[in-house]
Every structure is written in structure tokens, then in C-alpha cells.
C-alpha positions in Angstrom: 5.2 136.6 318.5 8.2 137.6 320.7 9.3 134.0 320.6 9.1 134.0 316.8 11.1 137.2 316.6 13.8 135.6 318.8 13.9 132.5 316.6 14.2 134.5 313.4 17.0 136.7 314.8 18.8 133.6 316.0 18.6 131.9 312.6 19.6 135.1 310.9 22.8 135.3 313.0 23.6 131.6 312.6 23.2 131.7 308.8 24.6 135.2 308.1 21.3 136.2 306.6 19.8 139.6 306.0 16.1 140.4 305.9 15.0 143.0 303.4 11.4 144.3 303.4 9.5 146.5 301.0 7.4 149.4 302.4 4.2 147.5 301.5 4.8 144.6 303.9 3.0 144.4 307.2 4.3 146.3 310.1 5.7 143.3 312.0 7.8 142.3 309.0 9.0 145.8 308.5 10.0 146.0 312.2 12.1 142.9 312.1 13.8 143.6 308.8 17.4 144.8 308.6 16.5 147.1 305.8 13.2 148.5 304.6 12.9 150.4 301.3 11.4 150.8 297.9 12.3 148.8 294.8 15.4 151.0 294.0 16.7 150.9 297.6 16.2 147.1 297.8 18.1 146.6 294.6 20.9 148.9 295.8 21.1 147.1 299.1 21.2 143.6 297.5 24.0 144.7 295.3 26.3 145.5 298.2 25.3 143.2 301.0 27.9 140.8 302.5 25.2 138.4 303.7 25.2 134.8 302.5 21.4 134.6 302.5 18.9 137.3 301.5 15.3 136.9 302.7 13.4 139.2 300.4 10.0 140.1 301.9 8.2 141.6 298.9 7.0 140.0 295.7 8.6 137.6 293.2 10.2 140.1 290.8 12.0 141.7 293.7 13.5 138.4 294.6 14.5 137.8 291.0 16.2 141.2 290.9 18.2 140.4 294.1 19.2 137.0 292.7 20.4 138.5 289.4 22.5 141.1 291.3 23.8 138.4 293.7 24.1 135.1 291.8 26.5 133.7 294.4 24.0 134.3 297.3 20.9 132.3 298.3 17.8 134.5 297.9 14.7 133.3 299.7 11.1 134.6 299.6 8.6 133.7 302.3 5.8 132.8 299.8 6.7 131.9 296.2 3.1 132.8 295.2 3.6 136.4 296.1 3.5 137.7 292.6 2.6 141.1 291.1 -0.4 142.1 289.0 1.7 144.7 287.1 4.4 142.2 286.2 1.7 139.7 285.2 0.2 142.3 282.8 3.4 142.0 280.7 4.1 138.4 279.6 7.6 138.1 278.4 6.8 136.4 275.1 4.2 139.1 274.1 6.6 141.9 275.2 9.4 140.4 273.2 7.2 140.4 270.1 6.3 144.0 270.7 9.9 145.0 271.0 10.8 143.1 267.8 8.1 145.2 266.0 10.0 148.4 267.0 13.7 147.5 266.4 14.9 151.1 266.4 13.4 151.9 269.9 15.3 152.0 273.2 13.5 149.7 275.7 12.9 151.1 279.2 11.2 148.6 281.6 9.8 149.3 285.0 11.4 147.2 287.7 8.0 145.6 288.3 8.6 143.0 285.6 9.9 139.4 285.4 13.5 138.7 284.7 12.5 137.5 281.3 11.1 140.9 280.4 14.2 142.6 281.8 16.2 140.5 279.3 14.5 142.4 276.5 15.3 145.7 278.1 18.0 148.3 277.6 17.6 150.0 281.0 15.4 149.3 284.1 13.8 152.1 286.1 11.9 152.5 289.3 9.3 155.1 290.2 12.2 156.9 292.1 14.4 157.3 289.1 12.1 156.9 286.0 12.0 160.6 285.1 15.7 161.2 285.5 16.7 158.1 283.5 14.2 158.9 280.7 15.6 162.5 280.6 19.2 161.1 280.4 18.3 160.0 276.8 18.2 162.6 273.9 14.9 164.4 273.5 14.3 162.7 270.2 15.1 159.2 271.4 12.4 156.6 270.4 11.5 154.8 273.6 9.3 151.9 274.5 8.2 152.1 278.1 6.6 149.2 279.9 4.6 147.8 281.5 2.9 150.5 283.6 0.7 152.7 281.4 -0.1 155.1 284.2 3.5 155.7 285.1 4.4 156.0 281.4 1.7 158.6 280.9 2.9 160.5 283.9 6.5 160.5 282.7 5.4 161.6 279.3 3.4 164.5 280.8 6.2 165.9 282.9 9.1 165.4 280.4 7.3 166.3 277.1 8.3 162.8 275.7 6.1 160.7 273.5 7.2 157.2 274.7 5.4 154.2 273.2 3.6 152.6 276.2 2.8 149.0 277.1 -0.8 148.8 278.5 -0.2 147.3 281.9 -1.3 148.4 285.4 -1.1 147.7 289.1 -4.3 146.4 290.6 -3.8 148.5 293.8 -3.0 151.8 292.3 -5.6 151.5 289.5 -8.4 151.2 292.1 -8.1 154.5 293.9 -11.3 156.5 293.7 -11.3 160.2 292.8 -14.8 160.6 294.4 -13.7 159.0 297.7 -10.5 161.1 297.8 -12.6 164.2 297.3 -14.9 163.1 300.1 -11.9 162.6 302.4 -10.7 166.1 301.4 -14.0 167.5 302.7 -13.4 165.9 306.0 -9.7 166.9 306.1 -9.6 170.1 304.1 -6.0 170.9 305.2 -4.7 167.5 304.2 -2.1 167.3 301.5 -2.8 164.6 298.9 0.2 162.3 298.2 0.0 159.9 295.2 2.2 157.3 293.6 2.7 157.7 289.9 1.2 154.3 289.2 -2.2 155.9 290.0 -4.5 156.9 287.2 -4.1 160.4 285.7 -7.3 161.8 287.3 -6.0 160.8 290.8 -2.6 162.4 290.0 -4.3 165.6 289.0 -5.7 165.9 292.6 -2.3 165.3 294.2 -0.2 168.0 295.9 2.8 165.7 295.5 3.5 162.7 293.2 6.3 160.4 294.0 7.6 156.9 294.8 7.0 155.4 298.2 10.4 156.6 299.4 9.7 160.1 298.0 6.2 160.2 299.6 7.7 159.3 303.0 10.4 161.9 302.6 7.8 164.6 301.7 5.7 163.8 304.7 8.8 164.1 307.0 10.0 167.3 305.5 6.6 169.1 305.0 5.2 171.2 307.8 1.6 170.1 307.2 0.0 167.8 309.8 -2.5 165.8 307.7 -1.9 163.7 304.6 -4.2 161.6 302.4 -2.0 158.9 301.0 -2.8 157.2 297.6 -0.5 154.2 297.5 -0.4 150.8 299.2 -1.3 151.3 302.8 1.8 149.5 304.2 3.8 152.7 303.8 1.7 154.4 306.5 3.6 152.3 309.2 6.9 154.0 308.4 5.2 157.4 308.0 3.6 157.2 311.4 6.9 156.0 313.0 8.7 158.9 311.4 6.0 161.5 312.2 4.0 160.3 315.2 2.4 163.8 315.6 1.0 163.8 312.1 -2.2 162.2 310.7 -2.0 159.9 307.7 -5.3 158.8 306.0 -5.2 156.0 303.5 -7.0 156.8 300.3 -9.7 154.2 299.7 -10.3 152.1 296.6 -13.5 152.0 294.6 -14.7 149.0 296.7 -16.9 150.7 299.3 -16.2 147.9 301.8 -12.5 148.8 302.1 -11.2 151.7 304.1 -7.7 151.3 302.6 -5.9 149.8 299.6 -3.7 146.7 300.2 -1.8 144.5 297.8 -3.0 140.9 298.4 0.3 139.6 296.9 2.4 141.6 299.3 0.3 140.5 302.3 0.9 136.8 301.4 4.2 137.0 303.3 3.9 136.5 307.1 6.2 136.2 310.1 5.6 132.5 310.2 6.4 132.0 306.6 9.5 134.1 307.0 10.7 131.9 309.9 10.0 128.7 307.9 11.8 129.9 304.8 14.9 130.9 306.8 14.8 127.6 308.8 14.4 125.4 305.7 16.2 127.8 303.2 13.2 127.5 301.0 11.5 128.6 298.8 14.5 129.8 296.9 14.5 132.2 294.0 16.2 130.6 290.9 16.8 132.6 287.7 17.8 130.8 284.5 21.4 131.7 283.9 20.8 132.7 280.2 18.1 135.1 281.3 20.1 136.4 284.2 23.1 137.1 281.9 20.9 139.4 279.8 18.8 140.9 282.6 21.8 142.0 284.7 22.8 144.5 282.1 19.8 146.8 282.2 19.6 146.5 286.0 23.2 147.4 286.4 22.8 150.3 284.0 20.0 151.6 286.2 22.2 151.4 289.3 25.0 153.1 287.5 22.8 156.0 286.2 21.2 156.3 289.6 24.6 156.6 291.3 25.8 159.1 288.7 22.6 161.2 289.3 22.9 160.9 293.1 19.7 158.9 293.5 
């Protein structure tokens, strides 16, 4: 493994490449990455990097977002099959028809969507900035929010909005079990429950804190409590443990009784070996149709502009 790390670092230097990793990647990928973050942070980093090559260790829509923001750069992904169940729950042609049926609505799309869906969108959001961006519109604004129904419901509940929601979901966050979280709470009665807003409403009602992966990490660092039950993809526990080695982080289990934690099978398709090969061969490369990219850049840039204005 050390030899592989050396080879990757050598190629990275030779090719002026940067490795960007989502929090849901395996610990070895996070450790070698130049930058680790959530979807908003990865988009922000892609927009300002001076690298010639971006190796995006995440899932396909993240690579597309980076390519749209950096059309002059080569964007690679270790495994082109690393998709996203949430993005897949919102086919572009069906979403486009849905938007056409509501011509007087502002369209807000979660970043977990294909470039083609973003092309139908007025502004993109992430779980970090969704509330603030929704609230930047007038209270009576008619809004379509897609594709995550759980996140949309949560934003409606905390903002008093009545957004029209697309019925999509993340296979990871939809599987958390209230019963099993309550069982864990009996074992760790002092533990704070931290949940991602893509979780179902009954899970969110149990949570002491609801937030994006970056917000969950920040909460754990800044909170004096010593034990936390974490209801999001278990990859985030690596950074949490590194930041707070004296604290205990317990992954919330899914409904499947054979699993102790909840992992995204798409995120875990990326490996160190695949990362090395994609950097060596400069393949597979993310390509976005120019006509789609021209439309999709506008809502992504609007998100970045609003986020910068709000200090996010």
C-alpha cells in the first residue's frame, strides 16, 4: 500500500493533478486526498483549483459538477460505474416533463442529480445550504424541489414552505432504522444522535442535531459530549475520529440486521488501485455534453454565488 501511495503521489506531481475525496470514501482514499469535503466544498474547491487534472473520488454526479465548473480541466473518476441511487431516482426526461407542467415554479435541485437535470434547474443546493437558499426566495415563491423527498420535507418543516417535491430518495439514508437507533440509545444513553437531512422524518425526529456531513463533523468537534450515534454514511466516521480521538462515534445501523453500519455501495466502488490506474491512464474521464453544460453551469454558479454571499 505504501508503494501505491508513493506511485500516486509521484503521478500527481508529474501531471499537476489534485485528488478530491468525499467524506463517504474509504479512509485510505481520504488520507491520500489533497482535499476532503462534502458536495458543496468539493464544488467550491473545483471552481478555484489551478490543477490541470482533477481526480474526483466520489460518485458520477460529483465528477460532472467539477467538469461543468472546470471545462478546461481533465476530470477523472476512479470508477465510472460509481453512480448515485438518489440521482438515478430522478431521470432527466421525466423531471423535464414535471417542470413543464409547472411553468410558473422556480426549480431548485439538489446537487445529487445528473447534469441533464441541473439543466432544467434555476438554482442547485446541497444539504449544507439548502435551507438558506430556499429562504433567499420570497415566502410566497412557488418552488419545485427535487429529487430528495426526505430533504425537501425537512426543509419545508423548518422553513414553513410548501415546496412541490419530487419523490426521490437515497438508498443509504432511507434505510436507517428507528428501532435500532433506539436500541443503541439504550446502550449509550448519553450519546447525541446526529442525522443527515436525507434520512426519513421519523429518524430526524430522534436526532439531537440534523445537518450535512460537514455540519455533523463540525458539531461533533465543537460539542462537549463524548458519545455520538451517527445516522449518515459511515465514511464520515473516519474524519470524526481523527478530529476527536477521545470521543466515541457509533454508526447508526440500517434495517438489514446483518449490517452494523450503513455504507454506500457506489461510493465504495472507488479504490486506491483504481485511483492509481485512472491517474496513470487519465481514464475514465468525465465528459459532459457542451449544450447541457452550458445550461447546467448557471444554477451551479448561482448556488456558489448565493453561498458566498451568505458566508457558507
